[in-house]
Backbone as a chain_set.jsonl record, in Angstrom:
{"seq": "MGEIQDAVDRALAAVHTRPVPQSAQARMRALHRAERGSSRAVAARLGTTSRTVQRYLTGEIRRPGPALAAALDREVRRVWQPRVRARAIRGAAEAGVVIETRARFGFTAAPGSTDDARMRLITQRLSPGVSGRLLEAADRGAPEADLRQLLGDGLGQAYFRDGDRRAAGLDVEIAEIDYLDMGL", "coords": {"N": [[17.097, -29.977, -103.39], [17.602, -27.201, -101.005], [16.702, -25.984, -97.791], [16.281, -23.1, -98.103], [15.972, -22.331, -100.64], [13.846, -23.954, -101.343], [11.745, -22.727, -99.997], [12.009, -20.072, -101.063], [10.93, -20.968, -103.715], [8.422, -21.804, -103.163], [6.985, -19.325, -101.959], [7.524, -17.868, -104.5], [5.984, -19.507, -106.109], [3.21, -19.059, -105.037], [2.338, -16.546, -106.469], [1.651, -17.021, -108.766], [-0.503, -16.514, -111.648], [-1.94, -18.299, -113.21], [-2.787, -21.856, -113.241], [-0.354, -24.144, -112.948], [0.734, -26.7, -115.388], [-0.556, -29.68, -115.645], [-0.211, -32.516, -116.756], [2.121, -35.002, -117.715], [3.048, -34.569, -120.399], [2.395, -32.129, -121.058], [3.921, -30.591, -119.026], [6.287, -31.018, -119.914], [6.33, -29.953, -122.509], [6.135, -27.15, -121.582], [8.79, -26.806, -120.385], [10.33, -27.398, -122.636], [9.656, -25.429, -124.059], [10.722, -23.384, -122.574], [13.126, -23.585, -122.74], [13.873, -22.875, -125.269], [13.339, -24.756, -127.484], [15.18, -26.801, -126.927], [15.764, -30.06, -126.636], [18.133, -31.323, -125.461], [18.966, -29.537, -123.313], [16.68, -29.56, -121.672], [16.787, -32.19, -121.247], [19.223, -32.195, -119.441], [18.439, -30.595, -117.498], [16.618, -32.139, -116.092], [18.107, -34.771, -115.651], [17.886, -36.841, -117.333], [17.721, -38.314, -120.468], [17.735, -37.028, -123.877], [16.195, -38.105, -125.728], [14.532, -39.46, -124.0], [12.997, -37.221, -123.23], [11.966, -36.392, -125.884], [10.059, -38.44, -126.399], [8.075, -38.191, -124.12], [7.15, -35.572, -125.342], [6.141, -36.392, -127.651], [4.138, -38.117, -126.747], [4.399, -40.686, -126.256], [5.344, -41.703, -123.915], [3.656, -41.531, -120.995], [3.499, -41.482, -118.099], [5.607, -40.356, -115.664], [8.395, -41.844, -113.859], [9.143, -41.942, -110.155], [11.258, -40.149, -109.509], [11.71, -38.681, -111.655], [9.379, -37.445, -112.219], [9.217, -35.64, -109.808], [11.297, -34.164, -110.378], [10.765, -32.961, -112.75], [8.155, -31.511, -111.949], [9.509, -29.444, -109.854], [11.243, -28.133, -111.869], [9.414, -27.12, -113.651], [8.067, -25.494, -112.128], [9.683, -23.583, -111.632], [10.183, -22.465, -114.22], [7.656, -21.388, -114.917], [5.624, -18.975, -115.911], [7.436, -16.656, -116.166], [7.629, -13.827, -116.412], [5.736, -12.927, -114.319], [7.004, -14.187, -112.119], [9.441, -12.796, -112.069], [8.363, -10.031, -111.704], [7.254, -10.314, -109.244], [9.864, -10.63, -107.778], [10.921, -8.238, -108.133], [9.198, -6.701, -106.832], [9.379, -7.674, -104.201], [11.873, -7.05, -103.689], [11.896, -4.228, -103.512], [10.105, -3.872, -101.216], [10.79, -5.748, -99.425], [11.04, -8.829, -97.74], [9.099, -11.152, -95.776], [10.28, -13.09, -93.191], [9.902, -16.183, -91.652], [11.085, -18.356, -89.457], [12.59, -21.202, -87.714], [15.39, -21.788, -86.569], [18.935, -22.79, -85.673], [21.099, -20.356, -84.428], [24.028, -19.4, -84.665], [26.914, -17.403, -83.415], [29.658, -14.769, -84.101], [31.168, -12.856, -81.979], [31.992, -10.193, -79.888], [34.468, -10.605, -77.427], [33.764, -12.07, -74.427], [31.172, -12.403, -74.57], [28.653, -14.802, -75.111], [28.857, -17.277, -77.562], [27.208, -19.566, -78.204], [25.771, -21.702, -80.068], [22.039, -21.39, -80.661], [18.734, -22.639, -80.644], [16.245, -20.675, -82.114], [13.093, -19.118, -82.543], [12.119, -16.998, -85.082], [10.37, -14.262, -86.559], [10.628, -11.974, -89.074], [10.723, -9.05, -90.858], [13.011, -8.7, -93.791], [15.24, -6.171, -95.013], [15.1, -4.442, -97.866], [17.235, -4.273, -99.596], [18.648, -6.923, -98.778], [16.503, -8.663, -99.304], [16.21, -8.524, -102.066], [18.742, -9.331, -103.003], [18.79, -11.844, -101.978], [16.549, -13.318, -103.218], [17.181, -12.966, -106.132], [19.598, -14.255, -105.88], [18.63, -17.011, -105.285], [16.873, -17.226, -107.542], [18.729, -17.397, -109.686], [19.959, -19.941, -109.01], [21.92, -20.134, -106.909], [24.238, -21.798, -104.921], [23.154, -23.336, -102.032], [24.695, -22.916, -99.708], [25.614, -20.23, -100.195], [23.214, -18.957, -100.121], [22.194, -19.553, -97.497], [24.286, -17.933, -96.061], [23.595, -15.246, -97.216], [20.941, -15.004, -95.957], [21.436, -15.494, -93.304], [23.037, -13.317, -93.002], [21.302, -10.962, -93.23], [19.244, -11.528, -91.534], [20.816, -11.164, -89.236], [21.453, -8.435, -89.502], [18.824, -7.274, -89.377], [17.417, -8.411, -87.172], [19.24, -9.359, -84.947], [21.122, -7.228, -84.688], [19.556, -5.063, -84.993], [18.866, -3.323, -87.179], [21.553, -2.135, -86.895], [21.608, -0.762, -84.799], [22.552, -1.861, -82.468], [24.837, -4.157, -80.933], [27.004, -4.128, -82.372], [29.306, -5.479, -84.842], [28.653, -8.255, -84.746], [28.446, -11.301, -86.099], [26.148, -13.21, -87.576], [25.459, -16.93, -87.987], [23.869, -19.328, -89.796], [23.393, -22.321, -88.446], [21.758, -24.477, -88.582], [18.591, -25.325, -90.023], [15.034, -25.691, -89.017], [12.78, -25.19, -89.496], [11.413, -22.921, -92.236], [9.76, -20.374, -93.736], [8.586, -17.887, -96.115], [7.338, -14.825, -96.852], [6.207, -13.043, -99.53]], "CA": [[16.993, -28.637, -102.908], [17.941, -27.079, -99.784], [15.643, -25.521, -97.256], [15.892, -21.824, -98.452], [15.601, -22.558, -102.114], [12.54, -24.476, -101.46], [10.909, -21.57, -99.34], [11.764, -19.321, -102.158], [10.244, -21.669, -104.629], [7.39, -21.853, -102.408], [6.769, -18.063, -101.981], [7.194, -17.516, -105.891], [4.793, -20.131, -106.55], [1.999, -18.441, -104.624], [2.112, -15.509, -107.02], [1.229, -17.386, -110.263], [-1.727, -16.111, -111.828], [-2.424, -19.402, -113.99], [-2.114, -23.132, -112.535], [0.93, -24.948, -113.74], [0.235, -27.844, -116.21], [-0.7, -31.166, -114.49], [0.176, -33.85, -117.114], [3.449, -34.906, -117.918], [3.517, -34.087, -121.8], [2.276, -30.54, -120.862], [4.922, -29.936, -118.13], [7.492, -31.115, -120.723], [6.279, -28.898, -123.255], [6.426, -26.073, -120.951], [10.201, -26.837, -120.204], [10.957, -27.307, -123.813], [9.402, -23.815, -124.615], [11.553, -22.396, -121.921], [14.774, -23.875, -123.154], [13.83, -22.342, -126.499], [13.203, -26.02, -128.269], [16.278, -27.694, -126.89], [15.672, -31.298, -125.923], [19.367, -31.666, -124.712], [18.956, -28.744, -122.293], [15.712, -30.043, -120.877], [17.184, -33.51, -120.334], [20.051, -31.864, -118.536], [17.798, -29.973, -116.056], [15.902, -33.43, -115.558], [18.899, -35.563, -115.306], [17.533, -37.799, -118.103], [18.124, -38.396, -121.726], [16.924, -36.189, -124.65], [15.326, -39.212, -126.158], [13.165, -39.45, -123.185], [12.152, -35.882, -123.399], [11.134, -36.26, -127.129], [8.972, -39.28, -126.14], [6.99, -37.118, -123.467], [6.716, -34.619, -126.129], [5.279, -36.967, -128.592], [3.096, -38.622, -126.054], [4.757, -42.177, -126.245], [5.564, -42.029, -122.557], [2.644, -40.645, -120.286], [3.811, -41.487, -116.755], [7.142, -40.569, -115.253], [8.794, -42.268, -112.588], [8.975, -40.718, -109.3], [12.486, -39.443, -109.451], [11.646, -37.838, -113.08], [8.16, -36.569, -111.886], [9.576, -34.726, -108.786], [12.329, -33.125, -110.977], [9.837, -32.053, -113.683], [7.672, -30.686, -110.923], [10.354, -28.756, -109.643], [11.729, -27.428, -112.751], [8.475, -26.42, -114.364], [7.466, -24.258, -111.322], [10.662, -22.426, -111.809], [10.124, -21.686, -115.387], [6.32, -21.222, -115.157], [5.137, -17.499, -115.843], [8.662, -16.08, -115.804], [7.422, -12.468, -116.003], [5.102, -12.809, -113.204], [7.966, -14.485, -111.326], [10.343, -11.308, -112.141], [7.791, -8.677, -111.148], [7.495, -10.564, -107.753], [11.253, -10.439, -107.326], [11.331, -6.787, -108.047], [8.192, -6.247, -105.84], [9.976, -7.977, -102.891], [13.358, -6.164, -103.768], [11.437, -3.056, -103.133], [9.217, -3.808, -99.904], [11.243, -6.746, -98.44], [10.065, -10.145, -97.632], [8.907, -11.548, -94.436], [10.852, -14.534, -92.928], [9.466, -17.044, -90.4], [11.953, -19.414, -89.307], [12.957, -21.772, -86.549], [16.712, -22.296, -86.849], [19.928, -22.628, -84.945], [21.961, -19.602, -84.784], [25.517, -19.401, -83.98], [27.6, -16.103, -83.477], [30.917, -14.63, -83.766], [30.986, -11.574, -81.31], [33.141, -9.63, -79.03], [35.194, -11.345, -76.397], [33.171, -12.044, -73.267], [29.956, -12.741, -74.836], [28.372, -16.021, -75.445], [28.551, -17.515, -79.031], [26.771, -21.11, -78.549], [24.513, -21.879, -81.327], [20.726, -21.743, -79.972], [17.364, -22.602, -81.352], [15.317, -19.554, -82.061], [11.813, -18.726, -83.527], [11.982, -15.653, -85.729], [9.679, -13.797, -87.583], [11.346, -10.72, -89.304], [11.052, -8.864, -92.462], [14.395, -8.117, -94.108], [15.454, -5.099, -95.46], [14.695, -4.593, -99.243], [18.518, -4.592, -100.316], [18.917, -8.139, -98.611], [15.468, -9.441, -100.025], [16.3, -8.505, -103.613], [19.934, -10.072, -103.381], [18.558, -13.394, -101.581], [15.615, -13.789, -104.195], [17.769, -13.09, -107.176], [20.592, -15.399, -105.914], [17.915, -18.126, -105.355], [16.461, -17.418, -108.839], [19.739, -17.935, -110.593], [20.331, -21.164, -108.691], [23.347, -20.182, -106.212], [24.276, -22.959, -103.822], [22.48, -23.503, -100.455], [25.539, -22.446, -98.717], [25.411, -18.785, -100.373], [21.75, -18.482, -99.66], [22.268, -19.365, -96.004], [24.96, -16.486, -95.828], [22.908, -14.261, -97.366], [19.955, -15.293, -94.859], [22.179, -15.189, -92.123], [23.583, -11.529, -92.9], [20.214, -10.171, -93.556], [18.636, -11.747, -90.263], [21.681, -10.406, -88.365], [21.369, -7.173, -89.566], [17.504, -6.831, -89.103], [16.985, -8.866, -86.049], [20.076, -9.375, -84.023], [21.917, -5.849, -84.739], [18.351, -4.131, -84.851], [19.383, -2.067, -88.132], [22.8, -1.454, -86.592], [21.705, -0.005, -83.598], [23.132, -2.577, -81.229], [25.651, -5.378, -81.136], [28.095, -4.029, -83.575], [30.47, -6.565, -84.944], [28.171, -9.418, -84.305], [28.285, -12.073, -87.026], [25.535, -14.41, -87.456], [25.605, -17.906, -88.738], [22.579, -20.238, -89.543], [23.759, -23.421, -88.211], [20.733, -25.648, -88.868], [17.166, -24.912, -90.12], [14.308, -26.669, -88.738], [11.392, -24.678, -90.575], [11.558, -21.757, -92.982], [8.758, -19.649, -94.714], [8.909, -17.03, -96.659], [6.083, -14.319, -97.616], [6.464, -11.678, -100.558]], "C": [[17.379, -28.429, -101.356], [16.591, -26.156, -99.053], [15.289, -24.128, -97.752], [15.491, -21.494, -99.835], [14.303, -22.913, -102.092], [11.424, -23.374, -100.862], [10.547, -20.429, -100.394], [10.891, -19.635, -103.137], [8.706, -21.538, -104.297], [6.491, -20.468, -102.392], [6.456, -17.51, -103.556], [6.326, -18.028, -106.571], [3.468, -19.673, -106.266], [1.53, -17.201, -105.55], [1.828, -15.708, -108.355], [-0.355, -16.955, -110.378], [-2.599, -17.371, -112.73], [-1.89, -20.633, -113.406], [-0.935, -23.357, -113.36], [0.341, -26.338, -114.475], [0.408, -28.951, -115.417], [-0.091, -32.336, -115.166], [1.66, -33.586, -117.52], [3.973, -34.311, -119.298], [3.3, -32.396, -121.615], [3.36, -29.705, -120.062], [6.153, -29.853, -119.244], [7.692, -30.32, -122.054], [6.7, -27.38, -122.901], [8.054, -25.722, -120.847], [10.966, -26.839, -121.54], [10.809, -25.966, -124.44], [10.357, -22.832, -123.932], [13.016, -22.358, -122.068], [14.885, -23.507, -124.449], [14.191, -23.668, -127.544], [14.502, -26.903, -128.041], [16.045, -28.95, -126.029], [16.808, -31.745, -124.964], [19.27, -30.722, -123.327], [17.861, -29.032, -121.43], [16.004, -31.384, -119.957], [18.184, -33.375, -119.273], [19.564, -31.501, -117.262], [17.105, -31.033, -115.432], [16.58, -34.528, -115.112], [18.354, -36.849, -116.132], [17.999, -37.654, -119.56], [17.27, -37.567, -122.602], [15.974, -36.966, -125.473], [13.918, -39.379, -125.319], [12.41, -38.25, -123.069], [11.545, -35.927, -124.55], [9.979, -37.579, -126.982], [7.832, -38.985, -125.3], [6.403, -36.301, -124.335], [5.8, -35.156, -127.034], [4.24, -37.584, -127.876], [3.239, -40.014, -125.96], [4.886, -42.638, -124.945], [4.69, -41.001, -121.782], [2.868, -40.491, -118.732], [5.038, -41.607, -116.219], [7.258, -41.151, -114.161], [8.643, -41.359, -111.556], [9.972, -39.597, -109.139], [12.241, -38.359, -110.572], [10.37, -36.964, -112.573], [8.557, -35.525, -110.852], [10.333, -33.689, -109.521], [11.546, -32.329, -112.032], [8.988, -31.068, -112.783], [8.205, -29.514, -110.563], [10.889, -27.832, -110.773], [10.628, -26.422, -113.42], [8.064, -25.116, -113.423], [8.602, -23.273, -111.197], [10.632, -21.892, -113.184], [8.696, -21.141, -115.855], [6.221, -19.744, -114.786], [6.522, -16.675, -115.487], [8.365, -14.443, -115.631], [6.529, -12.209, -114.703], [6.173, -13.12, -112.125], [8.894, -13.263, -111.127], [9.673, -10.108, -111.51], [7.68, -9.245, -109.638], [8.69, -10.462, -107.091], [11.377, -8.991, -107.206], [10.472, -6.242, -107.196], [8.895, -6.596, -104.238], [11.437, -7.336, -102.606], [12.994, -4.86, -103.16], [10.941, -2.932, -101.799], [9.98, -4.738, -99.136], [10.496, -7.669, -98.413], [10.216, -10.344, -96.006], [9.438, -12.989, -94.191], [10.439, -15.026, -91.652], [10.261, -18.281, -90.33], [12.271, -19.898, -87.967], [14.285, -22.667, -86.808], [17.603, -22.137, -85.591], [20.971, -21.72, -85.289], [23.241, -19.591, -84.091], [26.198, -17.847, -84.271], [28.856, -15.993, -83.529], [30.86, -12.977, -83.235], [32.093, -11.142, -80.611], [33.499, -10.529, -78.003], [34.223, -11.065, -75.158], [31.61, -12.343, -73.376], [29.68, -14.236, -75.208], [28.28, -16.146, -77.107], [28.034, -18.921, -79.299], [25.441, -20.97, -79.193], [23.045, -22.164, -80.43], [19.707, -21.799, -80.902], [16.64, -21.445, -81.253], [14.188, -19.531, -83.047], [11.637, -17.416, -83.829], [10.862, -15.376, -86.91], [10.072, -12.174, -88.152], [11.125, -10.538, -90.731], [12.415, -8.146, -92.666], [14.204, -6.883, -94.766], [15.327, -5.426, -97.074], [15.98, -4.948, -99.928], [18.853, -6.15, -100.094], [17.96, -8.857, -99.347], [15.94, -9.631, -101.553], [17.577, -9.631, -103.687], [19.533, -11.731, -103.179], [17.598, -13.899, -102.81], [16.245, -14.118, -105.468], [18.861, -14.27, -106.996], [19.738, -16.837, -105.945], [17.237, -18.406, -106.833], [17.403, -17.838, -109.796], [20.468, -19.023, -110.417], [21.571, -21.121, -107.795], [23.046, -21.333, -105.139], [23.754, -22.466, -102.609], [23.175, -22.843, -99.512], [25.415, -20.47, -98.944], [24.276, -18.232, -99.858], [21.712, -18.447, -98.089], [23.147, -18.365, -95.462], [24.456, -15.436, -96.026], [21.624, -14.071, -96.206], [20.365, -14.765, -93.544], [22.619, -13.45, -91.958], [22.111, -10.692, -92.642], [19.278, -10.367, -91.992], [19.517, -11.085, -89.144], [21.492, -9.009, -88.405], [19.789, -6.577, -88.939], [17.189, -7.175, -87.775], [18.115, -8.696, -84.759], [20.97, -8.019, -83.588], [20.776, -4.994, -84.656], [18.806, -2.887, -85.525], [20.622, -1.607, -87.862], [22.752, -0.447, -85.709], [22.271, -0.34, -82.158], [23.881, -3.617, -81.688], [26.431, -5.262, -82.287], [29.253, -4.822, -83.7], [30.054, -7.891, -84.898], [27.915, -10.112, -85.942], [27.21, -13.174, -87.04], [25.527, -15.476, -88.418], [24.619, -18.77, -88.537], [23.237, -21.604, -89.473], [23.02, -24.782, -88.812], [19.121, -25.08, -88.911], [16.281, -26.11, -90.152], [12.974, -26.202, -89.585], [11.744, -23.231, -91.035], [10.462, -21.52, -93.902], [8.786, -18.433, -94.982], [7.72, -16.093, -97.37], [6.63, -13.075, -98.244], [5.626, -10.643, -100.189]], "O": [[17.45, -29.383, -100.581], [15.652, -25.734, -99.727], [14.09, -23.869, -97.859], [14.784, -20.531, -100.133], [13.522, -22.257, -102.782], [10.303, -23.296, -101.366], [9.439, -19.949, -100.632], [10.083, -18.788, -103.518], [7.887, -21.19, -105.148], [5.332, -20.532, -102.799], [5.44, -16.882, -103.851], [5.786, -17.443, -107.51], [2.585, -19.829, -107.109], [0.365, -16.83, -105.409], [1.741, -14.75, -109.124], [-1.203, -17.028, -109.488], [-3.821, -17.298, -112.858], [-0.711, -20.656, -113.054], [-0.673, -22.717, -114.379], [-0.578, -26.935, -113.914], [1.345, -29.151, -114.643], [0.507, -33.163, -114.478], [2.259, -32.517, -117.638], [5.04, -33.705, -119.401], [4.099, -31.58, -122.074], [3.66, -28.532, -120.283], [6.84, -28.846, -119.417], [8.768, -30.064, -122.594], [7.353, -26.61, -123.605], [8.524, -24.624, -121.149], [12.096, -26.356, -121.605], [11.639, -25.455, -125.192], [10.748, -21.775, -124.427], [13.845, -21.521, -121.712], [15.977, -23.746, -124.965], [15.164, -23.623, -128.297], [14.852, -27.678, -128.931], [16.128, -28.875, -124.803], [16.605, -32.372, -123.924], [19.527, -31.286, -122.264], [18.084, -28.723, -120.259], [15.747, -31.673, -118.788], [18.194, -34.149, -118.315], [20.012, -31.883, -116.181], [16.937, -30.937, -114.216], [16.035, -35.301, -114.324], [18.404, -37.923, -115.532], [18.764, -36.71, -119.758], [16.124, -37.337, -122.218], [14.957, -36.408, -125.884], [12.748, -39.42, -125.699], [11.207, -38.295, -122.813], [10.396, -35.49, -124.483], [8.961, -37.445, -127.661], [6.714, -39.405, -125.6], [5.181, -36.176, -124.26], [4.747, -34.564, -127.273], [3.2, -37.591, -128.535], [2.252, -40.648, -125.588], [4.617, -43.811, -124.687], [4.914, -39.793, -121.872], [2.467, -39.484, -118.148], [5.626, -42.688, -116.202], [6.324, -41.087, -113.361], [8.174, -40.233, -111.723], [9.718, -38.451, -108.767], [12.584, -37.197, -110.353], [10.49, -35.739, -112.574], [8.145, -34.396, -111.118], [10.098, -32.492, -109.359], [11.707, -31.113, -112.137], [9.161, -29.857, -112.919], [7.583, -28.486, -110.835], [10.944, -26.64, -110.47], [10.843, -25.237, -113.676], [7.804, -23.995, -113.859], [8.405, -22.184, -110.659], [11.101, -20.761, -113.311], [8.537, -20.565, -116.931], [6.589, -19.28, -113.706], [6.544, -16.056, -114.423], [8.906, -13.858, -114.692], [6.733, -11.158, -114.097], [6.253, -12.308, -111.204], [9.045, -12.801, -109.996], [10.318, -9.278, -110.869], [8.093, -8.463, -108.783], [8.681, -10.219, -105.884], [11.923, -8.521, -106.208], [10.868, -5.202, -106.671], [8.868, -5.797, -103.302], [11.967, -7.184, -101.506], [13.751, -4.383, -102.314], [11.287, -1.938, -101.159], [9.836, -4.533, -97.931], [9.374, -7.619, -98.916], [11.071, -9.903, -95.238], [9.082, -13.938, -94.89], [10.603, -14.357, -90.632], [10.072, -19.186, -91.143], [12.244, -19.08, -87.047], [14.312, -23.852, -87.141], [17.212, -21.51, -84.606], [21.737, -21.988, -86.215], [23.316, -19.805, -82.881], [25.949, -17.241, -85.313], [29.49, -16.949, -83.083], [30.561, -12.045, -83.982], [33.159, -11.742, -80.746], [32.613, -11.334, -77.712], [33.915, -9.901, -74.902], [30.909, -12.5, -72.376], [30.649, -14.859, -75.642], [27.742, -15.293, -77.813], [28.287, -19.486, -80.362], [24.42, -20.341, -78.915], [22.995, -23.08, -79.609], [19.734, -21.09, -81.908], [16.352, -21.156, -80.091], [14.329, -19.88, -84.219], [11.083, -16.656, -83.035], [10.59, -16.087, -87.878], [9.689, -11.233, -87.457], [11.237, -11.388, -91.614], [12.864, -7.253, -91.947], [13.07, -6.525, -95.08], [15.449, -6.582, -97.479], [15.952, -5.83, -100.786], [19.307, -6.749, -101.069], [18.41, -9.726, -100.092], [16.016, -10.724, -102.115], [17.444, -10.67, -104.333], [19.845, -12.637, -103.95], [17.95, -14.937, -103.37], [16.063, -15.218, -105.991], [18.988, -15.135, -107.863], [20.198, -17.753, -106.628], [17.07, -19.548, -107.264], [17.042, -18.581, -110.709], [21.393, -19.335, -111.168], [22.322, -22.091, -107.901], [21.963, -21.669, -104.662], [23.904, -21.308, -102.217], [22.622, -22.245, -98.588], [25.192, -19.656, -98.048], [24.273, -17.177, -99.224], [21.272, -17.475, -97.475], [22.821, -17.881, -94.378], [24.661, -14.52, -95.23], [21.45, -12.976, -95.671], [19.834, -13.882, -92.87], [22.495, -12.677, -91.008], [22.043, -9.81, -91.787], [18.731, -9.407, -91.45], [18.967, -10.506, -88.207], [21.369, -8.39, -87.348], [19.685, -5.612, -88.181], [16.665, -6.285, -87.106], [17.872, -8.012, -83.765], [21.405, -7.8, -82.457], [21.082, -3.93, -84.118], [19.071, -1.807, -84.997], [20.972, -0.631, -88.525], [23.505, 0.526, -85.675], [22.428, 0.359, -81.157], [23.653, -4.046, -82.819], [26.538, -6.168, -83.113], [30.112, -4.88, -82.819], [30.916, -8.765, -84.991], [27.296, -9.508, -86.818], [27.525, -14.167, -86.384], [25.578, -15.178, -89.611], [24.323, -19.108, -87.39], [23.656, -22.035, -90.547], [23.528, -25.781, -89.322], [18.575, -24.509, -87.966], [16.418, -27.132, -90.825], [12.298, -26.991, -90.245], [12.308, -22.448, -90.271], [10.202, -22.338, -94.784], [9.037, -17.699, -94.027], [7.171, -16.539, -98.377], [7.337, -12.244, -97.673], [5.656, -9.576, -100.802]]}, "num_chains": 1, "name": "protein.A"}
């Protein structure tokens, strides 16, 4: 996964009201329930076979390997408490999210200005519209490039163009992300 998707997942995991299941069997059951009982769909999400999924569900296998354990953890956190997750996304879309990042930003601007990419440390609240689009795109599994474009546009509008009060026509591009944290 990418840096932005991971930050969104961490922010949404913080709003859970119940702990995520710990055992591999309970996690597999949660995924199976989220996929409406389809072992094939769970297997496709985890990159394994449907027979392996069935073995975890019956308790034949108890300890996943490192790759499957990481995939199982990531996917269960994505489907855990979907209504709580959706409510948090709606709330963030109404109020905006706070982004704290250290990233290298590049610019496309008017002639005569510098467009060299520079590392910047920024803490900024994104507008509600941009926040909603970013969280919804991440929730539906959009590619990292699309999330990077949305985040660049949002930070460009809120931070660099100051709500369109200055630097008209400035396009912001995120070249590299060193650190990213998101608060709902």
